[in-house]
C-alpha positions, 0 to 999 in steps of 0.5 A: 500500500502507498506510504502517502495514504493516511493511517486509520486505526479502527477499534471495535467489535468484529462479527462474522456475517454468514449468508445462506442463500437458496430457493424456496419451492415447498413447505415442510410436510410436518410444519408450516415452514419453508424448505430452503434448498441452499445454492450459495453460502458466503462469509465476510467480516461484519461489525468493525470488520466491515468498517475497517474494510471500507476505510481500507479503500482509501487508507492504510488500516490497522484493526484492533479487535478481539478475535476468537481463537477458533475456526471462524476467527481464523477465517475472519483474520484471513479475510481481513488480512488481505486488505489491512493489518490486524492486532488481535486482542483476546476474545471471550467465548466463540466468534460472534456470528450473524447467520442470515437465511435468504431467498429471492433477496429476502431474509427468512430468519437471522440466527445469532450465536457466539460471544460474548466477545468482550476483550480479555487481557489487553496488550496495553503497550502494543495498542498504545504504539498502534494508536500513536501512529494513527492519523485518525482513530475510528471506534466502531462499537458493536456492543460486545465490550470493547468500549467498556474495557477500562484499559482500552478506554484509557488508551482511547482517552490518551489518543483523543487528546492528540489526534482525531477520534471518530466514535460510532456508538452502540446502545449496549456499548460504553459512552464516548471518552472525553475529547472525541472529535466526532460522535455519530449516533443515529436518532434512536441511539441519541434518544437512548443516550438521553433517556435518563437525562433531566431534559428527557429524550424528546426533541428534534435531532439538532437539539439532541446533537447539541445536548449530547455534545455537552454530555459527552464533552465531544468536539462535535456530535452528528445525529444521523437521521437515515434518508434525511441526512444528519444534524451536526453540533460543533458549537453554536447552532447545529448545522443540517447536512441533507442527504441526496435523494435515493430511490429504493436501495438497501440501507444495511451497512450505511452507518459503517460507510458513513463512519469510515468516510467521515474518518477518512475526511478528518484524516485529510484535514477536514473540519467535522461538518465537512467530514459529516458531509462526506459521510452523508454523501458516501452513505447515500451512494452506498444505499443506492448501489445496494448496500452491504449485500451488493458490497459482499457480492462485489467482494466475493467476486473480487476474491474469486478473481484474485485466486484465479492464476490466469488473472490479476485482481480487478481494480477496486471500485471507486466512489465519488460524492453524489454518484454510483460506484464505478470500476467493476462490472458488478457495480453497474450490473447491480444498479441496472438490476435494482432499477429494472426490478419489477420488470421496469425498462431502463433508459440511459443518456449521457454528456458533460452537463457542464452548467445544466440549462433548459436544453439539458432539462428538456432532453432529460425529461424526454429521455425519461419518458422512453422508459421506467428509469433513467441513468445519466452517464456523466463525463468526469472532470478529467474527461471533460477537460480532454474533450473541451479544453483548458478551463473546462469544466466550469462546474466540478463533477460532484456539483454537476451530479448533485444538480442532476440528481435533484431532477425528478426525472433522473434515477441515478448518476454515474460518473465515467472517466473515459472519453466516451461512454461505451465501457459504461454502457457495456456494463449497464446494458440499457434498453434505450440509449437516448441522445440529443437530436443535434447528433442526427445523421452522425454515427454514434460510436456507442450505438453498436455497444447498445445494440449488442445488448439488445438495446435501441438508440433514440435521438431526442429533440433539443431546445435550439439556441441553448448550449453551455458554450453560449452561456459561458460566452455571455458570462464572459468566461469564454474570453478567459478560457478560449472555449468555443465548442458547442454542447447541447448535452 
């Protein structure tokens, strides 16, 4: 791993997630219970293990956690060791497991066993050395006992005095130590933490955040409110960080994604409110892309590819704020499958969308009427610069995507880095590829890719006289950038 990457130390409770998937075609003859014919079994790290893996996508990570000395614990260590370093603490009882029995993407039952999972005798000096090397510490509490251990609490108190610490609490865990940079309870956890407070546990999320900041003596507290975003108290009035709208999706694991992204932002020098903004954006993208289930499927496929002696490991998917993860076929395939659920048809369109104007809106609205869901493939900043020249884009990819996602006719935005969308279209395989009518008569290089998957190409009308370049020229930007290229979409 590159030496310039920040060092994130994750301290928390690890779980082994086990998914047992199959088909249900009949009931038991002796009871009204479904019979599952197992087709696939998958194991992956959960709890602080998942949080650490997510942080490892952008950092050098060391996980400090109790891990049992049993077969399940050894499998956990093996899986985690592919992406990060593990400082294993003694673990009371067997490995904690969450077994989900699923059919047709629905959970039939969850079985929990193992534990209790509390740490045994903590190697204080070893943990202190790891914490002293951290750029940020992330406490991922899953209620097994790490945050109630007195030795670990003393070490985390020392760390909070010298470096950023993010504390993701749990109702059965210990309270955050004083001086933590950012505490990230959800709304239910915030109310639970104030249950015995003289002021009560009622009130809006912003007020709860302000009260908890004083109770926990934290630099900032962010109360997350699911699809509504988060409310951050860091002194003075609380700030609201709204979440991008997400249609459907799976929220499982979104809290881990939020905490990991916030920690990475703090390691890069962001203020707590800025870190929360990063966390909210990435958690929303996580939900849109299918949540923990989609992540585990991608990870499962990546592990299989890495074990194939004929192929190298695939590139790790990348994410940016306000877009869908791009990088592997599974990312866009999962997005397409989600948007097609229930037999819906999928439309895609694309372009730079630098300064979104009325012509763009008309084209997007027309494209959406060609099917049941619309995905916008948008050129990255580097791609726009190559296509349009110096000074472009005027608006960054994150802000362009944010504007597009605010339109009711757009279901998802995907940012691609190539000069044309063929690679993304090959993975997305839309039923319809829609382009602005100013392309009439000119061959579209991506048409063959679309038709190879059974899709069709449709040209759309556009509002004459509306173009990004004309807007730039009228604003005087063109004189500074020298851009003259016409763009309607």
